[in-house]
N, C-alpha and C positions, 0 to 999 in steps of 0.2 A: 242773646245773651243779656238778660235782663238785669242781672248784677252790674252791668258796665254803665247802664243808663244814667244813674244819678250824677255822674261825674265824667268829665272828659280826661281825667288823668291818664286813663288807659292809651290815649292817642298819641303815643310818642316813640322813640326810636325809629329804627329802618322796618318799614311796612312794605312787604312784596306788593306790587301791581301783578298778580299772576296772569299767565296766557290762558287761552282757551285751548286744551289739545285737542285735535280732531284725528281721526282715524283715517284709513286709506279709503272709506268710504264717505268720507266729508261728515261724519257723525261725531259728536261731543265724546271723547275717550274719557270715561268717567273713572275708569281705573287709574288711568294716568294723572287725570286731576286729582284724585284722592292722594296718590305718592306725593304729587308737588305739594299739596295743603300740609301733609304730615311732616314733610321735611321741614317745612318752614315752622311748624308748631313746635317740632322738637328742638329746635334752635332758640326758642324763647320769645319769638316775636308777640307783640300784643295784638296784633290784628293782621288780616289778610283781605286785599281788594280782589273782587272777583267781577267779570263783566264789565270792565272799563276799557282804558285805552289798550293797554298791552293784551286785553282780553277779546279784541277784535268785536267790540260791543256794536258795531255798525252792522257787521254781518250777522248777529244773532237774531233768531225770529223770537218774538215774545215766548213762546213755548220752550225755547232753548234756555232762554235768559233766566226763566222761572226755575227751570232743571238744573241750571249751574248753581243759583243761590241756594236751592234746597239742598242740593249735594254738599256745599259748602257748610251749611248751617249744621248738617248731620255729622260731618265729618270733625268739624270744630267741637261740637259737643260742649259749648260753654267754656272751652279751655282759653280761646281767643275771640276777639270780635271779628264778624262778618260785615263788612263795608262793600255794599253793592254799589256798582256804576249804575246811574239811574238818570243820565242827563239826556237831553235833547235840544235841537233848536225850535221845537215846537212846545210851548208851555203845556197843552194839554197831553202831548205825548210823556211829556216829561212827568207829569202828575199821574199818568197811568203807570209808567216803569216804577215810579216810587210807591206806589199803592200795592203794585204787584211784589216789589222787594220787601214791604212790610209784611203781606200775607205770607211771603215765603220763610220769613223769620229771620231777616238781616238785623244787624244791630244798629246799622246808620247806613246813609247813601251818600255816595259822592256825585254831586251835581255841577255839570260843567256850565260855563257861560255858555248862552244860545251862540251857535256859529253860523255861518253864512248869512244869516238875516241882518247881521251889523246892527242890532239895536243900541240907542242911546242908553246912557247910565239909568235914567229912570225907567226905562224899558226893563232893563237888566234887574233892577231892584223889585219891579212889580213882578216879575218872572219868578224870582226866587220867593218872594213872600207867598205868590199863589201855591207853589210847592208845599210851602211850609204849612198851609193852611190845611192841605190835603192829608196830612199823614202825623203820626205822633212820633216818627223817628227823628233822631239828632241827623242834621245836614252838614255836611263838609262841603264848602265852596271849592270849585277847580277852577283856577285862573290859567289859561294856558292859550295866550293871544297867537301863538305860532300857528295853531290850529283853527282857532275860532276868529280871528283877525281882531275883534274888538276885546279889550282887556277889562279887567275889573278893578275900577279904580279904588284907592284908599278909602275915599270918603262913601263910596257904597258898602266897601267891607264893614266899616265902623258903624254904618246905618243898621245894616243887617245883624251885626253882632250884638245890637242891643237887645235882640230876642235871644234867650237862653237856648233855643233851638238849633240855631246855627253855632256849632261847637268849634271849627275849624277850618282852616285854608289849606288847599294843595296849591302852591304857589310854583308854578313852571316857567316863570317869568328868567329865572336866571338873575333876578335883581337881589343881590346878597345884603342890601342896606334895607330891604323891607322890614324885617323884623325891628330893626331899630326905629323906624319911622312909625310903625305900626303899634308897637308893644303897649304905649301909654295910652293909646286911644281905645283899646280893647280890653273886654273884662277878663279878669285874671285867668279863667279858666279856659280861654279861647285858645287853641292850638295852630302853632304857625308851621306848616310842613314844607319842606322843598318838594318840588315835583321834578327837580332837575339833579339827577346824579352827580354831574361834572363840578356843580358850585354848591351841592349840598353842606359839605363842612364848613365852608365860609358862611352858609345860612344859619346853621346851627352855633356857630362860633359868635355870631352877631345876635343871637336869641332864640333862634328857632328851636322847635321841640323835636325835629326829627325829618324823615323823608319818606316819601311814598315812592318806590325805588324798582328800577328794572334791575339794576345791578345784584340787589340782595336776592334776585331769584337764583342767582348762579353761585354767589359766595355769601351766604347769609352770616357766617360766623365773622368774616372779615369785615363786613359791614357794622355787625354789632360791636365789633372790639374797636373800630373807628370811632362810633358815636360814643362809647363808654369813654375811651381815652380823651375825646374833646370835652365832653362833660366833666372829667375828673381833672381839667386843666393841663392834660398831657398832649399840648399842641403840637409839639415836635413828632411825638410818635403817631398822632392822627394824622398829620401832614405826611409822614413815611408812608402810611397806609394808604392815603389817598393817591400818591405818586404810583404804588404799585398796582392799584386798580385803575388807574387812568387809561392805558390802552384798551382794557376790556370795557370799561364806560363809554369810551369813544367809539369802539366797534359796535356795542349794543346799540347806540344812540343813532348810528349813521342809517340804519333800515330797521327801524322796530315797526312791528314784531317780529318780522322774519327772522332778524338776526338773535333775538331772545330765542326763539324757538329752534333755531340750529345749535345755539350753545348748550342749551337744555338736551337736545338730541345728542351733542358730544359728550354729555354727561350720562347718556343711557337712560333718561328720564322721561322724555315724550318723543313722538315722532315730529319731524319738522314741518309737517303740513300746515298750509295757511289757506285762507279763503281768498279769492277775488275781490278786490283788485291787488290784493298783496300776493306776491309770488315767493318762491323760494329763492335765497339767496345766490348769485352768481359766484364761481369758483375763487376770483381773488379775495371776495369778502368772507367767504368761509375760511379760507387759509388764514385772513387776518385774525378771526376769532380763535382759530385753533392754537396760533401763537400766543394770543392773549392769556388763553386758559392755561397754556403749557408754562408759560412764564410764572403764572401765580404758583401752579404746581411745584414748580421747581424750587421755590423759596418757601413754601408753606407744606410741610409733611402732612398735618392734618387735613389740610384741604385737598391733597393728592389722595389721600387714604379714602376720603368720602367720595371724591370723583371716581375713584377705580371701583368702590363698592357699588356705585349708581350705574357704571356700566356692565359690571358683573349681573346685576340685579335685571337690566334691560335683557 
């Protein structure tokens, strides 16, 4: 989406981290994937994330990763940005993923802090600089220490942001004070996005620009309403919506991405199939998700209509 590239203004609001649907033969279900993309585009999202955390990126082959990004680009048709997951704990492999994402037509890449290796901050900085030197795509940093062990220090973010190629941060630390600390140290166009749905509202209220979200896969309209209410200063209403979404958010976060896939299955959108080592949810977790979705449906007729329609379509 070349029209997006001169500015990062498009990188805001609730952006779904899409799962990768698999059919019963363990192949990518491109028909179901297209439905997920179109459903989000119709709600007015600015971008979609593919082949990242919720997309079970670690289990995708290079060929599957390429197929997924190309499919997203073809479906999006320049209506929204396509952000491709392209991270690795190997710098050379991250460069390969990034180059493939660029060749496939992605608009930006989401690149995670190297995991398992436990690099020092100077190594993390060098890792991202090497990736930037390999591509013309904008890069969104992904800080998720619960998975990587090492976090991305404020100083490292500020240093990287001196290059206009780094356009944003997905912050999954749950630290809602980070926008307050970082904003004055970053260029005005650098976007701060939460990667933690449970604290996203507080993150946005503290100066964040949005959230790369699991929950918005299920209830994109409500997530958009919550973000809009916050931006308009209607914090009471935004807080009310957050409270209504809290059981769903907690249920999704407990066993992601299996929980996300099962929730979308309940809506009739995809099969709940995962790849090892991820397995399908156990019965109690399924019941918890079903209750959370039913509670939202009961209070939001529009959401209930959409969900019934999805089940009928499936």
